[in-house]
Each structure stands twice: as C-alpha cells, then as structure tokens.
C-alpha positions, -999 to 999 in steps of 0.1 A, spaced: -178 89 -81 -155 68 -64 -134 50 -85 -113 15 -81 -81 34 -78 -93 58 -53 -106 31 -32 -73 10 -34 -56 47 -22 -78 50 7 -76 15 19 -37 19 18 -41 49 41 -66 33 66 -39 5 69 -10 27 74 -29 44 100 -40 13 118 -1 -1 111 -14 -27 93 16 -32 73 13 -70 64 -20 -59 42 -5 -35 23 23 -55 14 -4 -83 4 -22 -60 -17 6 -41 -33 20 -77 -46 -7 -84 -62 -11 -50 -79 2 -49 -115 39 -32 -115 25 -4 -140 1 7 -112 31 9 -84 54 25 -108 27 51 -118 13 66 -88 39 78 -64 14 74 -31 6 39 -35 46 30 -41 52 52 -9 27 32 9 40 -2 -3 81 6 0 75 19 37 53 -7 46 80 -35 32 102 -15 55 82 -16 86 76 -53 79 116 -60 76 121 -40 109 96 -65 125 70 -38 129 44 -56 110 
C-alpha cells in the first residue's frame, strides 16, 4: 500500500533527479513543520533545494 508519505518522498526524489528544485521548495513550504523536522530525508531534499535555488540553479 502506497501512503501519502511514500508518494511525497518519491515525488521529492523525482524532482531532485529532474533538477526541479522550485517544486520541492514550493511543496516543502506547504508541509507542516512537523513533517520536515521528523523526516530527515524530506528535510534533506528541502534544505538542499533551498541551497540550489539560492545559488541560482533552480
């Protein structure tokens, strides 16, 4: 069974592979802080996407 969490993580992974950092940031901004803080993988994608965006890569 695919959960919403699994689908979200897979979506972040695909966006990262496609270098679609802006989508990761947009979705990450809409997630509750508790999800970002409790899941190190999602937080890693979000934080690194923010860095890439600030470097002009997204």
